[in-house]
C-alpha positions as CSV (number, residue, x, y, z in Angstrom):
1,M,-83.4,6.5,55.9
2,G,-81.0,4.0,57.4
3,L,-77.9,5.0,59.2
4,S,-74.5,4.6,57.5
5,G,-72.2,1.8,58.7
6,P,-69.7,4.1,60.4
7,L,-72.4,6.1,62.1
8,R,-74.3,3.1,63.2
9,R,-71.2,1.5,64.7
10,S,-70.2,4.8,66.4
11,L,-73.7,5.1,67.9
12,L,-73.7,1.5,69.1
13,N,-70.2,1.8,70.5
14,A,-71.1,5.2,72.1
15,G,-74.1,3.4,73.7
16,W,-71.7,1.0,75.3
17,L,-69.4,3.8,76.4
18,L,-72.3,5.8,77.6
19,G,-73.6,2.9,79.6
20,G,-70.3,2.7,81.4
21,K,-69.8,6.5,81.5
22,G,-73.5,7.0,82.5
23,V,-73.2,4.7,85.5
24,G,-69.8,6.2,86.2
25,G,-71.1,9.7,85.9
26,I,-73.9,9.0,88.4
27,F,-71.3,7.4,90.8
28,S,-68.9,10.4,90.3
29,L,-71.6,12.8,91.3
30,I,-72.5,10.7,94.4
31,Y,-69.0,10.4,95.6
32,L,-68.1,14.0,94.9
33,G,-71.3,15.0,96.7
34,L,-70.3,12.8,99.7
35,A,-67.0,14.6,99.8
36,A,-68.5,18.0,99.5
37,R,-71.1,17.3,102.3
38,T,-68.5,15.7,104.5
39,L,-65.7,18.2,104.2
40,G,-67.7,21.5,103.9
41,V,-67.0,24.4,101.6
42,D,-63.5,25.3,102.8
43,A,-62.0,21.9,103.2
44,F,-63.6,20.7,100.0
45,G,-62.1,23.7,98.2
46,A,-58.6,22.5,99.3
47,F,-59.6,19.0,98.2
48,A,-60.7,20.3,94.8
49,L,-57.5,22.2,94.3
50,I,-55.4,19.1,95.0
51,L,-57.5,17.1,92.6
52,A,-57.1,19.7,89.9
53,F,-53.4,19.9,90.5
54,G,-52.9,16.1,90.2
55,Q,-55.0,15.9,87.1
56,A,-53.2,18.8,85.5
57,V,-49.8,17.1,86.2
58,A,-51.1,13.9,84.6
59,G,-52.4,15.9,81.6
60,V,-49.0,17.6,81.1
61,V,-46.9,14.5,81.3
62,Q,-48.8,11.5,80.0
63,F,-48.8,10.5,76.4
64,Q,-52.2,9.8,74.7
65,T,-51.2,6.2,74.0
66,A,-54.8,5.1,73.1
67,E,-54.8,7.5,70.2
68,V,-51.3,6.5,69.1
69,L,-52.3,2.8,69.2
70,I,-55.5,3.4,67.3
71,R,-53.9,5.7,64.7
72,F,-51.1,3.2,63.8
73,G,-52.5,-0.1,64.9
74,A,-55.7,0.1,62.8
75,R,-53.7,-0.4,59.5
76,H,-51.7,-3.3,60.8
77,L,-54.8,-5.1,62.0
78,A,-56.6,-4.5,58.8
79,E,-53.6,-5.9,56.9
80,E,-53.2,-8.8,59.4
81,R,-49.6,-7.8,60.2
82,I,-49.8,-9.0,63.8
83,D,-46.1,-8.7,64.4
84,R,-46.2,-5.0,63.6
85,F,-49.4,-4.5,65.7
86,L,-47.7,-6.1,68.7
87,R,-44.7,-3.8,68.3
88,I,-47.1,-0.8,68.4
89,V,-48.7,-2.3,71.6
90,S,-45.3,-2.7,73.2
91,F,-44.3,0.8,72.1
92,S,-47.5,2.2,73.6
93,A,-47.0,0.4,76.9
94,L,-43.5,1.7,77.2
95,L,-44.7,5.2,76.7
96,D,-47.3,4.7,79.5
97,L,-44.6,3.5,81.9
98,G,-42.2,6.3,81.0
99,S,-44.9,9.0,81.3
100,A,-46.1,7.6,84.6
101,A,-42.7,7.8,86.2
102,A,-42.3,11.3,84.9
103,C,-45.7,12.2,86.3
104,A,-44.5,11.2,89.8
105,A,-41.3,13.3,89.6
106,F,-43.1,16.3,88.0
107,A,-45.8,16.3,90.7
108,I,-43.2,16.7,93.5
109,A,-41.3,19.5,91.6
110,A,-44.4,21.4,90.5
111,V,-46.0,21.7,93.9
112,T,-43.0,23.4,95.2
113,F,-43.5,26.4,92.9
114,L,-47.3,26.3,92.4
115,G,-48.7,25.1,95.7
116,G,-48.6,28.4,97.6
117,P,-49.8,30.7,94.9
118,I,-53.0,28.6,94.2
119,G,-54.0,28.7,97.9
120,L,-52.6,25.4,99.3
121,S,-51.3,25.3,102.8
122,A,-48.0,23.6,103.6
123,A,-49.8,20.4,104.6
124,D,-52.0,20.5,101.5
125,Q,-48.9,21.0,99.3
126,L,-47.5,17.7,100.7
127,R,-50.9,16.0,100.0
128,A,-50.8,17.4,96.4
129,A,-47.3,16.1,95.8
130,V,-48.2,12.6,97.0
131,F,-51.6,12.6,95.1
132,G,-49.9,13.7,91.9
133,A,-47.3,11.0,92.2
134,S,-50.2,8.4,92.6
135,F,-51.0,8.9,89.0
136,L,-48.1,6.5,88.5
137,F,-50.9,3.9,88.9
138,S,-52.9,5.2,85.9
139,L,-51.2,3.3,83.1
140,R,-54.4,2.8,81.1
141,G,-53.9,4.3,77.7
142,T,-52.7,1.1,76.0
143,P,-55.4,-1.3,77.2
144,I,-58.1,1.3,76.4
145,G,-56.6,1.6,72.9
146,I,-56.6,-2.1,72.5
147,L,-60.2,-2.6,73.5
148,R,-61.4,0.2,71.2
149,L,-59.3,-0.9,68.3
150,L,-60.7,-4.5,68.7
151,D,-64.2,-2.9,68.7
152,R,-64.9,-4.2,72.2
153,F,-66.4,-1.0,73.5
154,D,-68.7,-3.1,75.6
155,V,-65.8,-4.6,77.6
156,A,-64.1,-1.2,77.8
157,A,-67.3,0.3,79.2
158,L,-67.7,-2.4,81.8
159,S,-64.0,-2.1,82.8
160,E,-64.1,1.7,83.1
161,T,-67.0,1.6,85.5
162,V,-64.5,0.1,88.0
163,L,-62.9,3.5,88.6
164,P,-66.1,5.4,89.7
165,A,-67.4,2.3,91.5
166,C,-64.2,2.0,93.6
167,R,-64.3,5.7,94.3
168,L,-67.9,5.5,95.4
169,I,-67.2,2.5,97.7
170,A,-64.1,4.3,99.2
171,A,-66.0,7.5,99.5
172,L,-68.7,5.7,101.5
173,L,-66.1,4.2,103.8
174,C,-64.5,7.7,104.2
175,F,-67.9,9.2,105.0
176,F,-68.4,6.8,107.9
177,F,-64.9,6.1,109.1
178,A,-62.3,8.6,107.7
179,P,-64.2,11.9,106.8
180,T,-60.9,13.8,106.0
181,V,-59.2,15.2,103.0
182,D,-56.5,12.5,103.4
183,G,-59.1,9.7,103.4
184,F,-60.8,10.9,100.2
185,L,-57.4,11.4,98.4
186,A,-56.4,7.8,99.4
187,A,-59.7,6.6,98.0
188,W,-59.1,8.3,94.6
189,A,-55.5,6.8,94.4
190,C,-56.6,3.3,95.2
191,A,-59.3,3.4,92.6
192,E,-56.8,4.4,89.9
193,L,-54.7,1.3,90.6
194,V,-57.7,-1.1,90.7
195,T,-59.0,0.3,87.4
196,T,-55.7,0.0,85.6
197,V,-55.3,-3.6,86.6
198,T,-58.8,-4.4,85.5
199,L,-58.4,-2.8,82.1
200,W,-55.1,-4.5,81.4
201,L,-56.6,-7.9,82.3
202,A,-59.6,-7.2,80.0
203,A,-57.4,-6.1,77.1
204,L,-55.1,-9.1,77.4
205,R,-58.1,-11.4,77.4
206,Q,-59.5,-9.9,74.2
207,L,-56.1,-10.2,72.5
208,A,-56.0,-13.9,73.5
209,K,-59.4,-14.5,72.0
210,R,-58.1,-13.3,68.7
211,N,-55.0,-15.5,69.0
212,I,-52.8,-12.5,69.5
213,E,-50.4,-13.5,72.2
214,F,-47.6,-11.4,73.7
215,G,-45.5,-14.5,73.6
216,A,-45.1,-13.9,69.9
217,L,-43.8,-10.3,70.5
218,P,-40.3,-9.7,68.9
219,P,-37.7,-8.6,71.4
220,G,-38.1,-4.9,72.2
221,V,-39.6,-2.5,69.7
222,A,-36.8,-2.3,67.2
223,G,-38.0,-1.1,63.9
224,V,-41.3,0.3,65.2
225,A,-40.5,3.8,64.0
226,S,-39.5,2.8,60.5
227,E,-42.7,0.6,60.2
228,N,-44.9,3.5,61.2
229,A,-44.0,6.8,59.4
230,G,-44.6,9.8,61.6
231,L,-45.0,7.7,64.8
232,W,-42.9,9.8,67.1
233,R,-44.2,13.1,65.6
234,F,-47.8,11.9,66.3
235,A,-47.0,10.8,69.8
236,W,-45.3,14.1,70.8
237,F,-47.9,16.2,69.1
238,T,-50.8,14.5,70.9
239,N,-48.9,14.7,74.1
240,F,-48.4,18.5,73.7
241,A,-52.0,18.9,72.7
242,S,-53.1,17.1,75.8
243,T,-50.8,19.2,77.8
244,I,-52.5,22.3,76.5
245,T,-55.9,20.7,77.3
246,F,-55.2,21.2,80.9
247,L,-55.5,25.0,80.3
248,W,-59.1,24.4,79.3
249,Q,-59.9,21.8,82.0
250,Q,-57.9,22.2,85.2
251,A,-56.4,25.7,84.9
252,P,-59.7,27.4,85.7
253,T,-60.1,25.7,89.0
254,L,-56.5,26.4,89.9
255,A,-56.8,30.0,88.8
256,V,-60.0,30.5,90.9
257,G,-58.1,29.1,93.9
258,W,-55.3,31.7,93.2
259,G,-57.7,34.6,92.6
260,A,-60.6,33.9,94.9
261,G,-59.5,31.3,97.4
262,P,-60.2,27.6,98.0
263,A,-63.9,28.0,98.8
264,A,-64.6,29.6,95.5
265,A,-62.5,26.9,93.8
266,G,-64.7,24.3,95.4
267,G,-67.8,25.9,94.1
268,F,-66.2,26.1,90.6
269,R,-65.2,22.5,90.8
270,V,-68.7,21.1,91.6
271,A,-70.2,23.3,88.9
272,Q,-67.6,22.0,86.4
273,Q,-68.2,18.4,87.4
274,L,-71.9,18.7,87.0
275,A,-71.6,20.4,83.6
276,Q,-69.2,17.7,82.5
277,S,-71.6,15.0,83.6
278,L,-74.2,16.4,81.3
279,S,-71.8,16.2,78.4
280,K,-71.2,12.4,78.8
281,P,-73.2,11.4,75.7
282,V,-71.0,13.6,73.5
283,V,-67.8,12.5,75.1
284,S,-68.8,8.9,74.6
285,L,-69.7,9.5,71.0
286,S,-66.3,11.2,70.4
287,R,-64.3,8.3,71.8
288,A,-66.4,5.8,69.9
289,A,-66.0,7.7,66.6
290,F,-62.2,7.9,66.6
291,P,-61.6,4.4,65.3
292,E,-64.2,5.0,62.6
293,F,-62.4,8.2,61.6
294,A,-59.1,6.3,61.4
295,N,-60.7,3.6,59.2
296,L,-62.4,6.1,56.9
297,A,-59.2,8.0,56.5
298,V,-57.3,4.9,55.5
299,R,-60.0,3.5,53.1
300,H,-61.9,6.5,51.7
301,G,-59.8,9.7,52.3
302,G,-60.6,13.1,53.7
303,G,-63.9,13.7,52.1
304,A,-65.5,10.8,53.9
305,V,-64.0,11.9,57.2
306,V,-65.5,15.5,56.8
307,K,-68.9,14.1,55.9
308,F,-68.9,11.8,58.9
309,S,-67.9,14.6,61.2
310,N,-70.7,16.8,60.0
311,K,-73.3,14.0,60.7
312,L,-72.0,13.6,64.3
313,S,-72.0,17.3,64.9
314,S,-75.7,17.5,64.0
315,L,-76.5,14.8,66.6
316,A,-74.4,16.5,69.2
317,A,-76.0,19.9,68.8
318,I,-79.3,18.5,70.1
319,A,-77.6,17.1,73.2
320,G,-76.0,20.5,73.9
321,L,-79.2,22.4,73.7
322,G,-80.9,19.9,76.0
323,A,-78.2,20.2,78.6
324,V,-78.4,24.0,78.7
325,A,-82.2,23.8,79.1
326,V,-82.0,21.4,82.0
327,V,-79.4,23.5,83.9
328,A,-81.3,26.8,83.2
329,A,-84.4,25.3,84.8
330,F,-83.0,23.2,87.6
331,G,-79.4,24.2,88.2
332,K,-79.7,25.5,91.7
333,Q,-81.8,22.5,92.8
334,L,-79.3,20.0,91.3
335,L,-76.4,21.6,93.2
336,S,-78.4,21.6,96.5
337,I,-79.5,18.0,96.1
338,I,-76.2,16.6,95.1
339,F,-73.6,18.7,96.9
340,G,-75.6,20.3,99.6
341,P,-77.3,23.7,100.1
342,E,-73.9,25.3,100.8
343,F,-73.0,24.9,97.2
344,A,-76.2,26.4,95.7
345,F,-74.2,29.7,95.2
346,A,-72.5,28.0,92.2
347,D,-75.7,28.0,90.1
348,T,-74.5,30.8,87.8
349,L,-71.2,29.1,87.3
350,L,-73.0,25.9,86.5
351,L,-75.1,27.6,83.7
352,L,-72.1,29.3,82.2
353,L,-69.9,26.1,82.2
354,T,-72.8,24.1,80.7
355,I,-73.0,26.6,77.9
356,A,-69.2,26.2,77.4
357,A,-69.7,22.4,77.3
358,A,-72.6,22.8,74.8
359,I,-70.3,24.8,72.5
360,D,-67.9,21.9,72.6
361,F,-70.7,19.7,71.4
362,W,-70.8,21.6,68.2
363,G,-68.1,20.1,66.0
364,F,-66.8,17.8,68.7
365,G,-65.7,15.3,66.1
366,Q,-63.4,17.8,64.3
367,E,-60.4,17.1,66.5
368,P,-60.4,13.3,66.1
369,A,-61.1,13.8,62.4
370,L,-58.0,16.0,62.1
371,L,-55.9,13.4,64.0
372,A,-57.2,10.6,61.8
373,L,-56.2,12.6,58.8
374,G,-52.6,12.8,60.1
375,R,-52.8,16.5,61.1
376,P,-51.8,16.6,64.8
377,G,-49.7,19.7,64.1
378,V,-52.6,21.9,63.2
379,V,-54.6,20.6,66.3
380,L,-51.6,21.5,68.5
381,A,-51.2,24.9,66.9
382,A,-54.9,25.7,67.4
383,R,-54.8,24.5,71.0
384,A,-51.6,26.2,71.9
385,G,-52.4,29.6,70.4
386,L,-56.0,29.7,71.7
387,G,-54.9,28.1,75.0
388,V,-52.5,31.0,75.7
389,A,-55.1,33.5,74.7
390,F,-57.6,31.7,77.0
391,L,-55.2,31.8,79.9
392,A,-54.7,35.5,79.5
393,L,-58.5,36.1,79.2
394,L,-59.1,33.8,82.2
395,V,-56.8,35.9,84.4
396,A,-58.2,39.2,83.2
397,L,-61.8,38.2,83.8
398,L,-61.0,36.5,87.1
399,I,-59.5,39.6,88.5
400,S,-62.4,41.7,87.3
401,F,-65.4,39.4,88.0
402,G,-64.1,36.5,90.2
403,A,-65.1,32.9,89.6
404,T,-68.0,34.1,87.3
405,G,-65.4,35.7,85.1
406,A,-63.5,32.4,84.9
407,A,-66.6,30.6,83.7
408,A,-67.3,33.3,81.1
409,A,-63.7,32.9,79.8
410,A,-64.5,29.2,79.3
411,I,-67.3,30.1,76.9
412,V,-65.2,32.5,74.9
413,G,-62.3,30.0,74.8
414,R,-64.4,27.1,73.7
415,L,-66.2,29.1,71.0
416,S,-62.9,30.4,69.6
417,Y,-61.5,26.8,69.5
418,R,-64.5,25.4,67.7
419,I,-64.4,28.1,65.0
420,A,-60.7,27.4,64.5
421,T,-61.2,23.6,64.1
422,T,-64.2,24.1,61.8
423,W,-62.0,26.1,59.4
424,L,-59.1,23.6,59.7
425,L,-61.2,20.6,58.9
426,R,-62.6,22.3,55.8
427,R,-59.1,23.1,54.7
428,Y,-57.4,19.8,55.3
429,G,-60.3,17.5,54.7
430,A,-61.0,18.5,51.1
């Protein structure tokens, strides 16, 4: 039986993304392994906390402009209303600029209150503030949205490999010439800037190939809200939802630093990174599928969206089971080979976090499906309610069982969220 059009395109686009993400995932494991081997458990733990802090700040402040652009730009492109499409692009770019400036300010303010409790020294708090502010360079939501909306996942994949490639090159330089926390943080920040410039150049080139020029852009973004009903609501809701996402992604590392110290946080970070690298196929498929969800919602309604989500979930379940099997058999060896024997103690954390990632595989397409159906509010409500519950469970299990408890909390939290989104999609996709 042949694959349906949307599924075939999603798999093809996911293949391009996975090519970029796959290479990037390998690079990321290498440069993180270099950092771990160079810095040692304690210094790497501080480095991991600073990374988690900076990424959490970015997650709290930045708008999900790629989703905004795809959600509202798809209709304008389909109807060949280029002037309206360009206004959405301009609106998205302004959101990127505003959120990047807010990110820099928020990083400086947040470290004053959170740096000490999560285990950062005074010197590391200063590093965290500067590193958080460096996310000013990560203005990539708009160009990524443009490339995906124009169905140029191949170009997006090649462009996104710039970030891990730059980090790998910089990590190698740090390994030989500047084996310090400051050196690795500077490498991360420079890679952000180079990647952002590369993606913008790629996006502008693809627009020009379609004869869509920014020179034709009307002054400002006047009228953009009236042309796109629910624009601001969608933008704020996806921002709030991404803010809550940090509870699932970065809060555990920060919490482990608070409850068990920087060394344990470093072990948790490497286990989390390796578990996430095993989930690259599903992450790629999710990103590739969102434009298809948006198009299906516009052309065929909720029933088609739900049916497509179910097909993707079946494929993702196989990947999840495979990832768990690999880690169960070779987890300790993988940690020792990549990060060094000092980090083999994190094998239990790796298995638990991989199980949590595998649970995410089940129904991974439900959230983009709900967004495509114009239901960001229910996604936000589910994330917020379960995110608060997860945070409470995280603290309780961390106090009782240490870092292992934090990893177990991730399993419970992911399972609860998947059950909730399954029910929501059945209700609103009918």
